[in-house]
N, C-alpha and C positions, 0 to 999 in steps of 0.2 A: 505495498500501501504505499509505502515511503517514494517506492522509486514513479508509482502516478504524481504525487504534491512536489513531487522537485521536478518532475518534467513541465517547462518551460509553459508547452502544448497543451497541458491539462485544461486548463484554466478558458481559454478559446474553446477547447472539445468542448468543455461544457456547455459554454454558451452555444454554441450550433445543438449539443444536442438540449438543450431547454427550449431552444426552437422547434425543432421536432415535435417532439414531448407539446408545443401548444398548437401545431399545426395540427395532430393525431389529436387532441384537446376538441379541435374543432369538427376535425371528421367524426367523432364520434362523441357527441355531448353529453348524450345519456348514459355510454357504458364511462364517459370519464367521472361522468359522479360519481361512481362505485366505487374509484380510487381517488376521491377528492381530498380525501384525512388518510391521514396516516395507519391508522385502524383495517378505513377500508383497504388500504392499498395491501396492510398484512391477509385482511381476511379473501382478499381476491386471489393472490398469491397461494395460498396456504388452498384453497380449495380448487385453483386451477391444478395445483401441484397432485394432490390425490386425485383429480381427472384425467390425468398422465400416467398416473400411477398402477391404473385401473389392472386386474387381470378379468380379462373375459370366463377365465376356466372359475376364477373365485367371488364368489357371489357376495365376501364380507371386503370386497376392497371396490373402491372409488369416493362422489363424492356420497356422503349422508350427513344429515347434518351432526346426526353420535359420533361420527369421524371427524366432524373437523371443532365438531366440539370438543373432539381427546385431544386435538395437535394444539389446540388453545388453550387449554390446564395445562400441556406437557410445556407451553414456550411461554403461558401467561401475555398470549398476543388481544384475548379479548375476554370477556365475561362471557358464562352459558346466554344472556340475555342478548344479549349483542349479534354475538353470531347467529341466533336463532331469527331475529329480527330481519340480521343482513341477507341471510337465504331466504327469507320471505320476497326482501325486497328483490332481491334479484331471479324469484319464479314469477311475480310480478311484472316486472319490464321485460318479463320474457330474451334476458340475458341469463336462464339457465332455466330446464325442461328437465321434466323426468325421462325414467334414462332405461333400457329394458333389464332383467337381470334383479338380483335378492330374492332374498327365499321370503321374503313379507314386504306386504306396505310400508311397512315401518323402515327395512331395511332396505328397500327399492333405490337404486344409486340414481345421483342430478349428471347431467350432463352439461356443457357450454352448450350454450345455441351459435348458429353461424355468424353471426356480427360478434358474441362474445369471443371465437377462433381467431378470426381475423384483426380483432381489436389487440389480444393478448402479442399474437406473431407475428407485427408491428411494430408492439412498442419492445417486446423481446428484439429484432433486426431493425429500429432505430438504436437501440443501446448495446449494440452490435458495430453497425456505424458510426458509435462515439469513441469506439476500441479500435478501429480501423483509419479511423483519424489519426490517434497518435502512434500506431505503430506501422501505417503501410499495409497491416493484416487482410485477409478475403474472406472474414467471418459471415458477414451479409451474405456474398456470393454463395456459399459453402450450405449456407443453409435454405439458399434460395432452391440448389441442386438436391438438395436431403433434409426437408420438413422433421425427418426423425431427429436430428443433429438437436431441432428447438424440443422438440418430444421429451428427449432424453436429459436435455441440458434445464428446460423450466424448473424440474423438480429438484435439480440437485443445487441451484441457484437458492430456491424458495427455499428447502429448509436448511442454509447455509443460513442466510441473512434469519431465517426465526428465531435462530438458535443464538444472535449477535447480539447484545447487549449497545451496540455498539449502532445499530441499524434500526432496534426497535424501540432504544430510548436517543433521540434524537438528539444533538447538541442543544441548550437553551434556547441560542437564536434561532436554529432551523425548528423546534418546535415551536414559538410563540405561534408561528405559521404553519405547521402541517400537521397540526393534532386539532387544527379549526378544518372546516367544509372549506372545501375548493381550495386554502392554505398553503395545500403546496406546487397550483400548478402558479397561484397567484406569485411563489417565492418566486421560482421559475421563470415567469413572463419579468421579473424585476432583474434576473441576473443576467437575463436575454438581452437587454435594453442596452448598455452602457458598450461605446467602444470596447472597450476594454475591462475586466474586471482585477487590472493591478491598481491597486490604493495609491493616489497619493495624498500625503500629509493626511493618512489613515482613513480619506472616503473616497468613496465612489463616487459617483454627483450620477443621477438619473432626471430625466423629466418623464412625467406621468401622472393621467387627471384621471383620477377617483373614480368618475362617475365612468368616466369611457372603461375602463377596467371592469368596475362594477358590472358593464350590460354585459361586454365582454365576456366574460365568465357566466353569466347569466344569474348573479346575488344581486344581494340586495347593497345599494350604499351603505344603510347602516353597516353590516356584516366589513365589507371592506375599512369604511372607517372604524370600525374597532379593534378592527386587526392592526391597522398602524399604527392609531394610536396607542397600543398595548407595544408593538415593538416600539416606540419612540420612547415611552416611559423605559424602559426595559435597555436607549441606547443602542440601537442596532438599525433604526433609521433617525432620521431627523433630518430639519427642513433648515435650506441657508436664512444667517439675522435679518437679511431684510425683508425677509419674508413669500418673496417670491411665487407668485401662484406656479403651480406642477412642476418645480425641481425638488429636490428630497435628494437625501445621500445616503449610501448602507456604510456602516461600517465596515472596518475591514476584519475586526471581529466577527460581523457577519460572514461575512464575504468566504475566510478559515474553514468555519465553521459547517459552511452548503461546502467547501470541498473537501475537508476532509470527511463527511456524510456521502458524497458520493460516490470518494474513491473506496468507501468501504463495498457502497453496492458493485461499483466495477472490476474491484479486486474477484469479487464475489460471482461475479457471469464471466471473467475470464477465465478464470480456476474451470468453471463447470462446462464454460465451452469446451473446453482445451483434454477437459474428462470425456463430453461427449459427443464430443468427433473422435475419437475412438473407436475403433469398430468394438461392436459387442461384443464382449467375455474377449479382451485382447489384457 
């Protein structure tokens, strides 16, 4: 992970990656709402990992409420009520559906619908694209040539991240955003705006219209302003002394914490790809 953080191209690659995530958000707004807060991200990736780990010859495998709850208990990712409500929401929005198999109705597995599968695959490829930017790799091409690499890699990465408190418990500045609804994509949006994430005098300046930000991501002005207010109170963002409208600064500490947290994720994803790209059984 230290190698990523020391790489001078890492922060520019993160900005490209953030812009790609914003494009995916705009392409799949309903799916994006299912990962709009960090806890929902954890639940989404845990559920998808269980789906990809399903053995059709084993009726006790795949995504069920019981298995997702068990995984959340083991990792502390979410409470029983939160996980149960989340599955119900995915079913209501037709992002999950009942699958064949299971010994009883209660143990019948669920599976992602086509839109969910497409969105997860595009997300994973966008992350591989960021890694390819850093080392000139061909991960995206290899996944496009063999989708089984993704199907093996996603559960490996998800389980590694679920077991890593550096990912599940984000640094303070990141946490201000990502534990709130749509806070993750808002933080990516802020990081994507400046020409560089290299601070000058401890600050990175950005221009942002809060009302336009709220409209773009279909969230309330009140929610956006509350998030910014909380981040300001903690010293992670601020406004110019002259009160110029639309101007804000991101603190060096926030940028560093964002880069660190992203490095945790990308290290896990890179390792998962390397393992998955090997021929099964090697």
